[in-house]
C-alpha positions in Angstrom: -0.1 0.2 0.2 1.3 3.5 -1.0 1.8 5.8 2.3 0.4 9.0 2.0 3.8 10.7 2.3 4.7 8.8 -1.0 1.8 10.5 -2.7 2.9 13.9 -2.7 6.2 13.0 -5.2 4.2 10.5 -7.5 1.6 13.8 -7.9 4.3 16.5 -8.7 6.0 13.6 -11.1 2.5 12.6 -12.6 1.8 16.8 -13.0 5.0 17.2 -14.7 4.7 14.5 -17.3 1.1 15.7 -18.1 2.0 19.3 -18.2 5.0 18.7 -20.8 2.6 16.9 -22.9 -0.2 19.1 -23.0 2.2 21.7 -24.4 4.3 19.9 -26.5 2.3 16.8 -28.2 -0.3 19.4 -30.3 3.1 21.6 -31.6 4.3 17.8 -32.5 1.2 16.8 -34.1 1.1 20.1 -36.0 4.6 19.8 -37.4 4.8 16.5 -38.2 1.5 15.3 -38.9 -0.7 12.4 -37.4 1.0 9.4 -38.2 4.5 10.5 -37.3 2.9 12.4 -34.2 2.0 9.4 -32.8 5.4 7.3 -33.6 6.8 10.1 -31.7 4.2 9.9 -28.8 5.1 5.9 -28.8 8.9 6.4 -28.9 8.6 9.2 -26.0 6.4 7.4 -23.7 8.9 4.0 -24.4 11.8 6.5 -23.1 9.9 7.9 -20.4 8.7 4.1 -19.0 12.5 3.0 -19.4 13.8 6.1 -17.2 11.3 5.5 -14.5 12.1 1.5 -14.6 15.7 2.2 -14.2 15.0 4.9 -11.2 12.7 2.2 -9.7 15.4 0.0 -10.1 18.2 1.8 -8.2 15.9 2.7 -5.2 15.2 -1.1 -4.8 18.5 -1.8 -4.8 20.1 0.5 -2.8 20.1 -0.1 0.8 18.9 2.6 3.5 16.4 5.3 4.1 15.7 7.0 0.9 14.8 10.6 0.9 11.8 11.4 -1.5 
């Protein structure tokens, strides 16, 4: 179960990701078209997921208290 203290960093991260998408995706789609826009969106999503998984792996493998 997620502790209430952990919800704040999760909310900040989600807000940053969603906020960046709100401004960048319409510009990308307008510049390169719908089909290429979806390709770029899929690639960007894959990169973000990989970065988050790498970060989670580091946290899991690191002993001690974590400051989030």
